[in-house]
C-alpha positions in Angstrom: 58.8 4.8 18.0 56.7 5.7 21.0 59.4 4.4 23.4 62.0 6.7 21.8 59.8 9.7 21.6 57.8 9.5 24.9 58.8 13.0 25.8 57.3 14.6 22.7 54.1 12.7 21.9 50.9 11.8 23.7 51.2 8.8 26.0 47.9 7.1 25.0 47.0 8.5 21.6 44.9 5.5 20.6 42.6 5.9 23.6 42.5 9.7 23.6 42.6 10.5 19.9 41.2 7.4 18.4 38.0 9.0 17.2 39.7 11.6 15.0 38.7 11.5 11.4 40.6 12.9 8.4 38.9 16.3 8.4 39.6 16.9 12.1 43.2 15.8 11.7 43.6 18.1 8.7 42.3 21.1 10.8 44.6 20.2 13.7 47.7 20.0 11.4 46.8 23.3 9.6 46.3 25.0 12.9 49.5 23.7 14.4 51.8 24.8 11.5 52.3 27.8 9.3 52.5 25.5 6.4 51.7 21.7 6.2 52.5 19.4 3.3 51.3 15.9 2.5 54.1 14.2 0.6 53.9 10.7 -0.9 56.6 8.0 -0.9 58.2 9.5 -4.0 58.6 12.9 -2.4 55.8 14.5 -4.5 53.6 17.2 -2.8 50.0 15.9 -2.8 48.3 18.5 -0.7 49.2 21.8 1.1 47.6 23.8 3.9 48.5 27.1 5.4 48.2 28.4 9.0 48.5 32.2 8.1 47.7 34.5 5.2 51.2 35.6 4.3 52.7 32.3 3.0 50.2 31.8 0.1 51.3 35.2 -1.2 54.7 33.7 -2.0 53.1 31.3 -4.5 53.5 28.2 -2.3 49.9 27.1 -3.1 51.0 26.0 -6.5 53.3 23.2 -5.2 50.7 20.4 -5.6 52.1 17.8 -8.0 55.7 19.1 -7.7 58.6 17.3 -6.1 59.2 18.8 -2.6 62.9 18.9 -3.3 62.3 21.2 -6.3 60.5 23.8 -4.2 63.7 24.7 -2.2 66.9 26.5 -3.0 70.0 24.5 -4.1 71.7 24.5 -0.7 68.5 23.3 1.1 68.1 20.1 -1.1 70.3 17.9 1.1 68.2 18.8 4.1 65.0 17.7 2.3 66.7 14.4 1.4 67.6 13.9 5.0 64.1 14.6 6.2 62.6 12.1 3.8 65.2 9.5 4.7 64.6 10.0 8.4 60.9 9.5 7.8 61.6 6.3 5.8 63.8 5.0 8.6 61.3 5.9 11.3 64.0 8.0 13.0 63.3 10.4 15.9 61.7 13.7 14.9 63.9 16.6 14.3 63.5 20.1 12.8 65.5 21.3 9.8 65.5 24.8 8.4 65.2 25.1 4.6 64.8 28.1 2.3 62.2 28.4 -0.5 62.5 30.9 -3.3 60.0 33.6 -2.7 57.7 35.2 -5.2 58.7 38.7 -4.0 62.5 38.0 -4.5 63.7 37.2 -1.0 64.1 33.6 0.2 61.5 32.4 2.7 63.0 30.4 5.6 60.8 27.5 6.9 61.6 25.1 9.7 60.2 21.6 9.0 59.5 18.4 10.9 58.3 15.3 9.1 55.9 12.7 10.5 55.0 9.4 8.6 51.2 8.9 8.4 50.7 5.6 6.6 52.2 2.3 5.5 52.4 3.5 1.8 55.1 6.0 2.6 53.0 9.1 2.9 54.1 11.7 5.4 53.2 15.1 6.7 55.7 17.9 6.7 54.8 20.7 9.2 56.7 23.9 8.8 57.0 27.1 10.8 57.7 30.5 9.1 60.9 31.9 10.5 60.6 35.3 9.0 59.1 36.9 12.1 62.0 35.4 14.1 64.5 36.7 11.5 63.0 40.2 11.7 63.3 40.2 15.5 66.9 39.0 15.2 67.7 41.7 12.7 66.1 44.3 15.0 68.1 43.0 17.9 71.3 43.2 15.8 70.5 46.7 14.7 69.7 47.8 18.3 73.0 46.3 19.5 74.9 48.1 16.8 73.3 51.4 17.6 74.1 50.9 21.3 77.7 50.1 20.4 77.9 53.2 18.3 76.4 55.3 21.0 78.8 53.8 23.6 81.7 54.5 21.3 80.6 58.2 20.8 80.2 58.6 24.6 83.6 57.0 25.2 85.2 59.3 22.7 83.5 62.4 24.2 84.6 61.4 27.7 88.2 60.8 26.4 88.3 64.3 24.9 86.8 65.8 28.1 89.4 64.0 30.2 92.2 65.1 28.0 91.1 68.8 27.9 90.5 68.7 31.7 93.9 67.4 32.4 96.0 69.5 30.1 94.1 72.8 30.7 96.4 75.5 32.1 93.5 77.1 33.9 92.6 75.7 37.3 89.3 73.9 37.1 87.3 72.3 39.9 84.1 70.3 39.8 82.0 70.9 42.9 78.8 69.0 44.0 76.1 71.7 44.1 74.3 70.1 47.2 77.2 69.2 49.5 79.7 71.8 48.1 82.4 69.0 48.2 85.1 68.8 45.5 84.3 66.0 43.1 87.2 66.5 40.8 90.1 68.9 40.2 92.6 69.2 37.4 96.4 69.3 37.9 96.5 73.1 37.5 94.1 73.5 40.4 96.1 71.0 42.5 99.3 73.0 41.8 98.0 76.4 42.9 96.4 74.9 46.0 99.5 73.0 46.7 97.7 69.8 47.4 97.4 66.5 45.5 94.3 65.7 43.5 93.4 62.9 45.8 93.5 65.1 48.9 91.3 67.7 47.2 88.6 65.2 46.3 85.9 65.1 49.0 87.0 68.4 50.7 84.4 71.1 51.1 85.2 73.7 48.5 84.7 77.0 50.5 87.1 75.6 53.2 89.9 76.1 50.7 89.7 79.9 51.4 90.1 82.0 54.6 87.0 83.0 56.6 86.2 86.1 54.5 86.9 84.4 51.2 84.8 81.4 52.2 81.9 83.6 53.0 82.2 85.3 49.6 82.5 82.0 47.7 79.4 80.6 49.5 77.4 83.7 48.5 78.6 83.4 44.9 77.6 79.7 44.7 74.2 80.4 46.2 73.6 83.1 43.6 74.7 80.8 40.8 72.3 78.0 42.1 69.4 80.5 42.3 69.9 82.6 39.1 72.4 80.7 36.9 75.0 83.4 37.1 77.1 85.5 39.5 79.9 87.9 39.4 83.4 86.7 39.9 84.8 87.1 43.4 88.3 87.4 44.7 89.2 85.3 47.8 92.3 84.6 49.7 93.4 81.0 50.1 93.4 79.4 53.5 97.1 80.0 54.0 96.5 83.7 53.5 99.5 84.1 51.1 97.8 84.0 47.8 94.4 85.2 46.4 92.4 83.8 43.5 89.5 85.0 41.3 86.7 82.5 41.4 84.0 82.2 38.7 81.3 79.5 38.7 78.7 78.1 36.4 76.0 75.4 37.0 75.5 72.2 35.0 73.7 69.0 35.4 75.1 65.5 35.1 73.4 62.1 35.9 70.4 63.8 37.6 72.7 65.8 39.9 73.8 69.5 39.8 77.4 70.5 39.8 79.4 73.7 39.8 82.2 74.2 37.2 84.6 76.5 39.1 87.4 78.3 37.3 90.2 79.9 39.4 92.8 82.5 38.5 95.7 83.2 40.8 95.9 86.9 41.7 99.4 88.2 42.8 99.7 90.3 45.9 101.4 93.0 43.7 98.2 93.5 41.7 97.3 97.1 42.2 93.9 98.3 43.3 93.9 100.6 40.4 93.7 97.7 37.9 90.9 96.1 40.0 89.0 99.4 39.8 89.6 99.6 36.1 88.1 96.2 35.6 85.1 97.2 37.6 84.7 100.3 35.5 84.9 98.4 32.2 82.3 95.9 33.5 80.0 98.8 34.5 80.5 100.8 31.2 77.2 101.7 29.4 79.0 100.9 26.2 79.7 97.3 25.2 83.2 96.0 25.6 84.4 92.6 24.3 87.8 91.0 24.3 88.5 88.3 21.7 91.4 86.1 20.7 93.1 86.5 17.3 90.4 84.2 15.8 87.8 86.6 16.9 86.3 84.2 19.5 85.0 85.9 22.6 87.1 85.6 25.7 85.1 88.0 27.9 82.4 90.6 27.5 80.8 93.2 29.8 77.1 93.5 30.8 76.4 96.2 28.2 77.5 94.0 25.3 75.3 91.1 26.7 72.4 93.5 26.7 73.0 94.6 23.1 73.4 91.0 22.0 70.3 89.9 24.0 72.3 87.3 26.0 71.6 86.1 29.5 75.0 85.2 30.7 78.6 85.7 29.7 79.0 81.9 29.2 76.6 82.1 26.2 79.1 84.5 24.5 82.4 82.9 25.5 84.0 80.9 22.7 81.6 82.2 20.0 82.9 84.2 17.1 82.2 87.9 17.3 80.7 88.1 13.8 77.7 86.1 15.1 76.4 89.4 16.4 78.6 92.2 14.9 78.6 93.4 11.3 77.2 92.1 8.1 78.2 88.5 7.7 81.7 88.1 6.0 82.1 91.9 5.3 82.3 94.4 8.1 84.3 92.5 10.6 86.9 91.3 8.0 87.5 94.9 7.0 87.6 96.0 10.7 90.1 93.4 11.8 92.2 94.0 8.7 92.6 97.7 9.7 93.4 96.7 13.3 96.1 94.4 12.2 97.5 97.1 9.9 97.3 100.1 12.1 97.0 98.7 15.6 93.7 100.5 16.4 90.7 102.0 14.7 88.0 104.4 15.8 84.4 105.3 14.7 83.8 102.2 12.6 80.1 102.2 11.8 78.3 98.8 11.5 75.3 96.9 12.9 74.9 94.6 15.9 72.3 91.8 15.7 70.6 90.5 18.9 69.9 86.8 19.5 66.1 87.5 19.3 66.2 89.5 16.0 66.9 93.1 17.2 69.3 95.1 15.1 71.1 98.3 16.3 73.4 100.6 14.5 76.7 100.7 16.4 80.1 102.5 16.3 83.2 100.5 17.2 86.6 101.5 18.4 89.0 98.6 18.5 92.6 97.9 19.4 95.0 95.0 19.1 97.2 93.7 21.9 99.7 91.4 20.2 102.4 91.5 23.0 102.3 89.2 26.0 101.4 85.6 26.6 97.8 85.8 25.2 97.5 88.2 22.1 93.9 89.6 21.8 91.7 92.2 20.3 89.6 94.6 22.3 86.3 96.2 20.9 84.4 99.1 22.5 80.9 99.1 21.0 78.6 102.1 21.3 74.9 102.1 20.3 74.4 105.1 17.9 71.0 104.0 16.6 69.2 106.9 18.4 71.8 109.5 17.6 70.7 112.2 15.1 72.9 111.6 12.0 75.0 114.5 10.9 74.4 115.9 7.4 77.2 115.2 5.0 77.8 115.8 1.3 77.5 112.1 0.7 74.1 112.0 2.4 72.9 114.5 -0.1 73.8 112.3 -3.0 70.7 111.0 -4.9 70.2 109.0 -8.0 70.3 111.3 -11.0 66.9 110.0 -12.1 63.7 109.4 -10.2 61.5 106.4 -10.9 59.2 108.6 -12.9 62.1 110.0 -15.0 63.4 106.5 -15.7 60.1 105.1 -16.7 59.6 108.2 -18.9 62.6 107.2 -20.9 60.9 104.0 -21.9 60.3 104.1 -25.7 62.9 106.8 -26.3 66.0 104.9 -25.0 66.7 101.2 -25.4 66.2 99.0 -22.3 69.9 97.9 -22.6 71.1 101.6 -22.4 68.7 102.4 -19.5 69.8 99.4 -17.4 73.5 100.2 -18.1 73.1 103.8 -17.0 71.3 102.8 -13.8 73.8 100.0 -13.0 76.7 102.5 -13.4 75.1 104.9 -11.0 74.5 102.2 -8.4 78.1 100.8 -8.8 79.6 104.3 -8.3 77.5 104.9 -5.2 78.4 101.5 -3.7 82.2 102.0 -4.3 82.0 105.5 -2.7 80.2 104.1 0.3 82.8 101.3 0.7 85.7 103.7 0.5 84.0 105.9 3.2 83.4 103.0 5.5 87.0 101.8 5.3 88.6 105.2 5.6 89.6 105.2 1.9 91.4 101.8 2.4 91.1 100.4 -1.1 92.2 96.9 -0.2 89.5 96.7 2.5 87.0 98.3 0.2 87.7 95.7 -2.5 87.2 92.9 0.1 84.0 94.4 1.3 82.6 94.6 -2.2 83.8 91.1 -3.2 86.1 92.5 -5.9 89.8 92.0 -6.7 92.0 95.0 -6.2 92.6 95.2 -10.0 88.8 95.2 -10.7 88.3 98.0 -8.1 91.1 100.1 -9.5 89.6 99.7 -13.0 86.2 100.8 -11.8 87.7 103.8 -9.9 89.3 105.0 -13.1 86.1 104.4 -15.0 84.0 106.5 -12.6 86.7 109.2 -12.2 87.5 108.3 -8.6 91.1 107.2 -9.2 92.9 110.2 -7.6 95.9 109.0 -5.6 96.3 105.6 -7.4 99.8 105.4 -8.8 100.7 103.2 -11.7 102.7 100.9 -9.5 99.8 100.2 -7.2 97.5 99.1 -10.1 
C-alpha cells in the first residue's frame, strides 16, 4: 500500500506518528475533514464527526446506526459501493462526489475518500463540503453570463452607431480634441470633400479649409473645448470652390475627448440676405423653434433656450416640443391640428415650462412648411407673462354663486341638486374657454376637453351655445 501511495502519505508514519492514541487521531481526522464517518465492515455508520457548524444543521448527526448507502441519493449509491469495495480491495485512494438529501430541501454535495483503519473491515470516510465551491462556481457562471449580456449590448449599440454613421446623409467627422486630427468620417463627408475615407483619416481637420476658414474653425473648436458650445461657422474648403457650415460638439470616449463635427455644404449662390435673416432669427428676443412633422426639435434660437432653461441647442435637438410647450397632451395637439388645417396660426396662448421648474405664459405664432425635401413646422414663441392682460367680457364672467351663497343653500336644497348646478356652471365655463382658445374650432375644443365631437355638440345645445351647428355636422 505504501509503495503505491508514496506520493500521498507520510514516508515513515510508524516512527513519526507511532505515539498517536485514539483521541488524538479522532481530533486530527475531524480537523482535516468537514465530515468524517467511521464505517464498519457491513457499511454501517458507527460514529460521525464534523469539522464545521453548517453540516450538522442538515441532520447528518443522526446517521449513527444507519447504512452509509442509505444516507445518499439514489444516483450516488453506486459511488458508495465503489468506495467500500476499493477499501476492501486495498486499492489506491481516490475521491468521489456523492449527494446527501438535505434537511432544508436542497441536496448537499460531499466529496469522500475512504481509508481502512483495522483488520476487522472498519474504515474512515473523510468528506469535504462542496457547497462553497458550488456557490463560487455559480457566481462565476452568473458573472460570465452578465459579461456576455453586456458585451452583446455593447456590440448591438456599436452596430447601430456604425449603421447610422454610414447611412447618414449629413456629413459627420470625428476629430481628436487634442491633436485635431480626423479619427473617422462617414461617406457623406468623404463625398463633399472629394477624398476617400482612408485619406481623410489622420489628416488635421482645420487643414481641410483655406487659411481664413482654418482660422475660424480653430477658434470654434477652442471655444467648444472651453465652454461646451460655439456658434456655427462658415468656411471655404481648401480648393476655394465650395463653402460649408461647420458645427461642433464635444464628447468623451475611452478617457479621450473628441469633437463631433457636422458639415453642411453652402452653395456659392446663397444670398447674403438669407445669411442675415438667419442671424436675425438667432438674435431675436422671442423664441424660435423649427421641428419636424413629429414635433421633434430640429433647431432653436438662443431666446427659446433661455425660456426652456437649456444650456445648449444640443439639449433640445431631437426632443419633442411638448416637453416644454403647452399642457401635456392638450395645447400642442390643438395647435398642430390648426396648423395642418389652415397652414398657420397666430396668438395661440399657452404656457412654457423650463427644465428647472419655471413656467411662463407665452403666445405662439406658427406656420407649416410642407413643400421641399424636409417638411417642418416653425414656431415663434413670445413671453407674455408680464404683459397687462386686456379686459374682456369673458374675464368678467364669475360663478353665479359665491361660496357663502352655496353653503347658505345647505338645508334648503338637496346636495344632489346643489352639486348638479355647480357642475353645470363649471362645464359651461370650461367649454367656453376651450372654444375661445381654439378660435371656435369645435373639433379641437373637443380634443382639448377629452370629449367626442358628439358629446361636445350635445353639451353645446344643453347650455345654449349651439349657434352655427347645423344638423349635418352633429
